[in-house]
Biopython code that builds the backbone (N, CA, C, O; Angstrom):
import numpy as np
from Bio.PDB.StructureBuilder import StructureBuilder

atoms = [
    (1, "SER", "N", (-16.957, 20.742, 2.259)),
    (1, "SER", "CA", (-17.041, 22.687, 1.923)),
    (1, "SER", "C", (-16.009, 23.053, 2.422)),
    (1, "SER", "O", (-15.468, 22.290, 3.222)),
    (2, "ASP", "N", (-15.493, 24.137, 2.163)),
    (2, "ASP", "CA", (-14.694, 24.995, 2.675)),
    (2, "ASP", "C", (-14.986, 25.139, 4.472)),
    (2, "ASP", "O", (-14.341, 24.871, 5.486)),
    (3, "ARG", "N", (-16.214, 25.665, 4.187)),
    (3, "ARG", "CA", (-16.727, 25.957, 5.365)),
    (3, "ARG", "C", (-16.889, 25.008, 6.655)),
    (3, "ARG", "O", (-17.393, 25.538, 7.645)),
    (4, "ALA", "N", (-16.740, 24.476, 6.687)),
    (4, "ALA", "CA", (-16.481, 22.791, 7.354)),
    (4, "ALA", "C", (-15.795, 23.304, 8.719)),
    (4, "ALA", "O", (-14.707, 23.869, 8.839)),
    (5, "GLU", "N", (-16.386, 23.081, 9.351)),
    (5, "GLU", "CA", (-15.405, 22.954, 10.820)),
    (5, "GLU", "C", (-14.982, 21.374, 11.233)),
    (5, "GLU", "O", (-15.414, 20.254, 10.963)),
    (6, "GLY", "N", (-14.101, 21.825, 11.886)),
    (6, "GLY", "CA", (-13.389, 20.692, 12.509)),
    (6, "GLY", "C", (-12.546, 19.727, 11.215)),
    (6, "GLY", "O", (-11.879, 18.844, 11.754)),
    (7, "PHE", "N", (-12.458, 19.705, 10.045)),
    (7, "PHE", "CA", (-12.182, 18.398, 9.427)),
    (7, "PHE", "C", (-10.348, 19.246, 9.028)),
    (7, "PHE", "O", (-10.059, 20.421, 8.797)),
    (8, "VAL", "N", (-9.604, 18.167, 9.097)),
    (8, "VAL", "CA", (-8.405, 18.399, 9.686)),
    (8, "VAL", "C", (-7.344, 17.727, 8.407)),
    (8, "VAL", "O", (-7.042, 16.564, 8.678)),
    (9, "VAL", "N", (-6.858, 18.129, 7.357)),
    (9, "VAL", "CA", (-6.038, 17.473, 6.667)),
    (9, "VAL", "C", (-4.472, 16.784, 7.004)),
    (9, "VAL", "O", (-3.447, 17.377, 7.340)),
    (10, "LEU", "N", (-4.707, 15.237, 6.771)),
    (10, "LEU", "CA", (-3.322, 14.726, 8.298)),
    (10, "LEU", "C", (-2.248, 15.209, 6.362)),
    (10, "LEU", "O", (-2.630, 15.498, 5.228)),
    (11, "PRO", "N", (-1.252, 15.078, 6.853)),
    (11, "PRO", "CA", (-0.472, 15.746, 6.092)),
    (11, "PRO", "C", (0.211, 14.614, 5.390)),
    (11, "PRO", "O", (0.513, 14.733, 4.203)),
    (12, "LYS", "N", (0.460, 13.562, 6.037)),
    (12, "LYS", "CA", (1.177, 12.530, 5.613)),
    (12, "LYS", "C", (0.336, 10.959, 5.152)),
    (12, "LYS", "O", (0.821, 9.873, 4.834)),
    (13, "ARG", "N", (-0.841, 11.330, 5.260)),
    (13, "ARG", "CA", (-2.558, 10.369, 4.894)),
    (13, "ARG", "C", (-2.077, 9.658, 3.557)),
    (13, "ARG", "O", (-1.536, 8.585, 3.289)),
    (14, "TRP", "N", (-2.505, 10.703, 2.881)),
    (14, "TRP", "CA", (-2.139, 10.281, 1.508)),
    (14, "TRP", "C", (-0.760, 9.598, 0.714)),
    (14, "TRP", "O", (-0.639, 9.387, -0.493)),
    (15, "ILE", "N", (-0.063, 9.408, 1.486)),
    (15, "ILE", "CA", (1.165, 8.312, 1.444)),
    (15, "ILE", "C", (0.733, 7.396, 1.126)),
    (15, "ILE", "O", (0.878, 6.714, 0.112)),
    (16, "VAL", "N", (-0.175, 7.251, 2.476)),
    (16, "VAL", "CA", (-0.032, 5.702, 3.084)),
    (16, "VAL", "C", (-1.225, 5.368, 2.001)),
    (16, "VAL", "O", (-0.880, 4.242, 1.642)),
    (17, "GLU", "N", (-2.214, 5.622, 1.395)),
    (17, "GLU", "CA", (-3.015, 5.826, 0.444)),
    (17, "GLU", "C", (-2.369, 4.902, -0.239)),
    (17, "GLU", "O", (-2.397, 3.673, -0.183)),
    (18, "ARG", "N", (-1.533, 5.973, -1.172)),
    (18, "ARG", "CA", (-1.286, 5.142, -2.161)),
    (18, "ARG", "C", (-0.046, 4.185, -1.915)),
    (18, "ARG", "O", (0.126, 3.472, -2.904)),
    (19, "SER", "N", (0.511, 4.041, -1.302)),
    (19, "SER", "CA", (1.583, 2.494, -1.256)),
    (19, "SER", "C", (0.066, 1.469, -0.847)),
    (19, "SER", "O", (0.277, 0.315, -1.218)),
    (20, "PHE", "N", (-0.827, 1.568, -0.437)),
    (20, "PHE", "CA", (-1.639, 0.177, 0.243)),
    (20, "PHE", "C", (-1.927, 0.713, -1.664)),
    (20, "PHE", "O", (-1.328, -0.007, -2.463)),
    (21, "ALA", "N", (-2.485, 1.479, -2.069)),
    (21, "ALA", "CA", (-2.845, 1.040, -3.753)),
    (21, "ALA", "C", (-2.016, 0.777, -4.906)),
    (21, "ALA", "O", (-2.413, 0.795, -6.071)),
    (22, "TRP", "N", (-0.404, 0.441, -4.370)),
    (22, "TRP", "CA", (0.243, 0.193, -5.181)),
    (22, "TRP", "C", (0.246, -1.528, -5.040)),
    (22, "TRP", "O", (0.597, -2.491, -5.721)),
    (23, "LEU", "N", (-0.383, -1.265, -3.698)),
    (23, "LEU", "CA", (-0.249, -2.655, -3.111)),
    (23, "LEU", "C", (-1.179, -3.774, -3.855)),
    (23, "LEU", "O", (-0.958, -4.761, -4.556)),
    (24, "GLY", "N", (-2.164, -3.205, -3.415)),
    (24, "GLY", "CA", (-3.267, -3.228, -4.911)),
    (24, "GLY", "C", (-3.058, -4.015, -5.877)),
    (24, "GLY", "O", (-3.521, -5.078, -6.290)),
    (25, "ARG", "N", (-2.340, -3.353, -6.134)),
    (25, "ARG", "CA", (-2.291, -4.015, -7.698)),
    (25, "ARG", "C", (-1.587, -5.632, -7.936)),
    (25, "ARG", "O", (-1.728, -6.500, -8.798)),
    (26, "CYS", "N", (-0.854, -5.515, -6.809)),
    (26, "CYS", "CA", (-0.300, -7.415, -6.639)),
    (26, "CYS", "C", (-1.810, -8.328, -6.646)),
    (26, "CYS", "O", (-2.586, -7.793, -5.854)),
    (27, "ARG", "N", (-2.282, -9.257, -7.158)),
    (27, "ARG", "CA", (-2.576, -9.992, -7.136)),
    (27, "ARG", "C", (-2.782, -10.556, -5.910)),
    (27, "ARG", "O", (-3.907, -10.478, -5.416)),
    (28, "ARG", "N", (-1.643, -11.270, -5.165)),
    (28, "ARG", "CA", (-1.290, -12.151, -4.490)),
    (28, "ARG", "C", (-1.724, -11.732, -2.836)),
    (28, "ARG", "O", (-1.995, -12.274, -1.764)),
    (29, "LEU", "N", (-1.581, -10.371, -3.459)),
    (29, "LEU", "CA", (-1.934, -9.276, -2.169)),
    (29, "LEU", "C", (-3.291, -8.975, -1.508)),
    (29, "LEU", "O", (-3.665, -8.904, -0.338)),
    (30, "THR", "N", (-3.840, -8.838, -2.618)),
    (30, "THR", "CA", (-5.517, -8.811, -2.472)),
    (30, "THR", "C", (-6.300, -9.261, -2.022)),
    (30, "THR", "O", (-7.400, -8.730, -2.177)),
    (31, "LYS", "N", (-6.203, -10.491, -1.209)),
    (31, "LYS", "CA", (-6.736, -11.342, -0.401)),
    (31, "LYS", "C", (-5.934, -12.054, 0.271)),
    (31, "LYS", "O", (-5.048, -12.737, -0.244)),
    (32, "ASP", "N", (-6.175, -11.965, 1.588)),
    (32, "ASP", "CA", (-5.152, -13.200, 2.452)),
    (32, "ASP", "C", (-5.568, -14.546, 2.646)),
    (32, "ASP", "O", (-6.290, -15.013, 3.527)),
    (33, "VAL", "N", (-4.929, -15.167, 1.566)),
    (33, "VAL", "CA", (-4.850, -16.266, 1.398)),
    (33, "VAL", "C", (-2.823, -16.899, 2.257)),
    (33, "VAL", "O", (-2.674, -18.104, 2.460)),
    (34, "GLU", "N", (-2.003, -16.221, 2.491)),
    (34, "GLU", "CA", (-1.237, -17.029, 2.787)),
    (34, "GLU", "C", (-1.359, -17.594, 4.161)),
    (34, "GLU", "O", (-2.427, -17.382, 4.735)),
    (35, "ALA", "N", (-0.412, -18.302, 4.802)),
    (35, "ALA", "CA", (-0.499, -19.101, 5.731)),
    (35, "ALA", "C", (-0.737, -18.626, 7.021)),
    (35, "ALA", "O", (-1.566, -18.631, 7.931)),
    (36, "THR", "N", (0.710, -18.080, 6.586)),
    (36, "THR", "CA", (1.714, -17.772, 7.822)),
    (36, "THR", "C", (2.199, -15.875, 8.196)),
    (36, "THR", "O", (2.227, -15.265, 7.127)),
    (37, "ILE", "N", (2.354, -15.465, 8.737)),
    (37, "ILE", "CA", (2.621, -14.173, 8.867)),
    (37, "ILE", "C", (4.058, -14.095, 7.521)),
    (37, "ILE", "O", (4.006, -13.670, 6.366)),
    (38, "PRO", "N", (5.023, -14.593, 8.164)),
    (38, "PRO", "CA", (6.619, -14.700, 7.535)),
    (38, "PRO", "C", (5.825, -14.381, 5.581)),
    (38, "PRO", "O", (5.737, -13.360, 4.899)),
    (39, "SER", "N", (5.461, -15.665, 5.361)),
    (39, "SER", "CA", (4.793, -16.051, 4.507)),
    (39, "SER", "C", (4.300, -14.778, 3.983)),
    (39, "SER", "O", (4.901, -14.478, 2.951)),
    (40, "SER", "N", (3.349, -13.861, 4.359)),
    (40, "SER", "CA", (2.696, -12.457, 3.770)),
    (40, "SER", "C", (3.215, -11.048, 4.165)),
    (40, "SER", "O", (2.646, -9.963, 4.046)),
    (41, "CYS", "N", (4.589, -11.382, 4.725)),
    (41, "CYS", "CA", (5.493, -10.157, 5.152)),
    (41, "CYS", "C", (6.739, -9.766, 3.499)),
    (41, "CYS", "O", (7.120, -8.733, 2.948)),
    (42, "ALA", "N", (7.039, -11.745, 3.204)),
    (42, "ALA", "CA", (8.112, -12.503, 2.474)),
    (42, "ALA", "C", (7.194, -11.284, 1.112)),
    (42, "ALA", "O", (7.950, -10.408, 0.694)),
    (43, "TRP", "N", (5.511, -11.253, 0.422)),
    (43, "TRP", "CA", (5.019, -11.520, -0.807)),
    (43, "TRP", "C", (4.672, -9.540, 0.062)),
    (43, "TRP", "O", (4.340, -8.454, -0.413)),
    (44, "LEU", "N", (4.809, -9.751, 0.644)),
    (44, "LEU", "CA", (4.561, -7.483, 0.614)),
    (44, "LEU", "C", (5.856, -6.937, 0.182)),
    (44, "LEU", "O", (5.654, -6.044, -0.642)),
    (45, "MET", "N", (7.243, -7.141, 0.437)),
    (45, "MET", "CA", (8.604, -7.167, 0.369)),
    (45, "MET", "C", (8.723, -7.261, -1.010)),
    (45, "MET", "O", (9.086, -6.317, -1.712)),
    (46, "ILE", "N", (8.384, -8.544, -1.494)),
    (46, "ILE", "CA", (8.535, -9.317, -3.248)),
    (46, "ILE", "C", (7.504, -7.516, -3.849)),
    (46, "ILE", "O", (7.898, -6.559, -4.516)),
    (47, "ALA", "N", (6.318, -7.780, -3.270)),
    (47, "ALA", "CA", (5.571, -6.526, -4.166)),
    (47, "ALA", "C", (6.069, -4.927, -4.303)),
    (47, "ALA", "O", (5.871, -4.103, -5.195)),
    (48, "HIS", "N", (6.808, -4.846, -3.021)),
    (48, "HIS", "CA", (7.682, -3.096, -3.135)),
    (48, "HIS", "C", (8.672, -3.522, -3.816)),
    (48, "HIS", "O", (9.143, -2.636, -4.530)),
    (49, "ILE", "N", (9.233, -4.601, -3.902)),
    (49, "ILE", "CA", (10.349, -5.398, -4.455)),
    (49, "ILE", "C", (10.444, -3.917, -6.574)),
    (49, "ILE", "O", (10.903, -2.942, -7.169)),
    (50, "ARG", "N", (9.565, -5.078, -6.531)),
    (50, "ARG", "CA", (9.192, -5.311, -8.240)),
    (50, "ARG", "C", (8.289, -3.694, -8.234)),
    (50, "ARG", "O", (7.785, -3.527, -9.345)),
    (51, "ARG", "N", (8.086, -2.899, -7.583)),
    (51, "ARG", "CA", (7.037, -1.644, -7.416)),
    (51, "ARG", "C", (8.425, -1.004, -8.056)),
    (51, "ARG", "O", (8.414, -0.777, -9.266)),
    (52, "VAL", "N", (9.814, -0.653, -7.172)),
    (52, "VAL", "CA", (10.780, -0.338, -7.054)),
    (52, "VAL", "C", (11.174, -0.456, -8.543)),
    (52, "VAL", "O", (11.009, 0.330, -9.476)),
    (53, "LEU", "N", (11.706, -1.594, -8.486)),
    (53, "LEU", "CA", (12.748, -1.959, -10.306)),
    (53, "LEU", "C", (11.869, -1.546, -11.078)),
    (53, "LEU", "O", (12.284, -0.733, -11.904)),
    (54, "ARG", "N", (10.166, -1.942, -11.159)),
    (54, "ARG", "CA", (9.839, -0.947, -12.222)),
    (54, "ARG", "C", (10.145, 0.673, -12.718)),
    (54, "ARG", "O", (10.318, 0.989, -13.895)),
    (55, "LYS", "N", (10.175, 1.749, -11.405)),
    (55, "LYS", "CA", (10.550, 2.610, -11.369)),
    (55, "LYS", "C", (11.754, 2.897, -11.868)),
    (55, "LYS", "O", (11.892, 3.751, -12.744)),
    (56, "ILE", "N", (12.895, 2.115, -11.291)),
    (56, "ILE", "CA", (13.301, 2.332, -11.767)),
    (56, "ILE", "C", (14.189, 2.409, -13.201)),
    (56, "ILE", "O", (15.098, 3.232, -13.303)),
    (57, "ASN", "N", (13.801, 1.346, -14.464)),
    (57, "ASN", "CA", (13.588, 1.170, -15.958)),
    (57, "ASN", "C", (12.711, 2.427, -16.176)),
    (57, "ASN", "O", (12.286, 2.696, -17.299)),
]
sb = StructureBuilder()
sb.init_structure("model")
sb.init_model(0)
sb.init_chain("A")
sb.init_seg("    ")
for serial, (resi, resn, name, xyz) in enumerate(atoms, 1):
    if name == "N":
        sb.init_residue(resn, " ", resi, " ")
    sb.init_atom(name, np.array(xyz, "f"), 0.0, 1.0, " ", f" {name:<3s}", serial, name[0])
structure = sb.get_structure()
């Protein structure tokens, strides 16, 4: 409601939520199946690279 008190819109939160939604499209990242943290970080980087490459084309 517009009259509710105490609610403050966080300016950058939607950017984070949008990024998580984009990463959720990568099937491998939807479940935690990686054995090591470096492997998980590598797949996260690959997902970001794929997203950027799709946006360029």
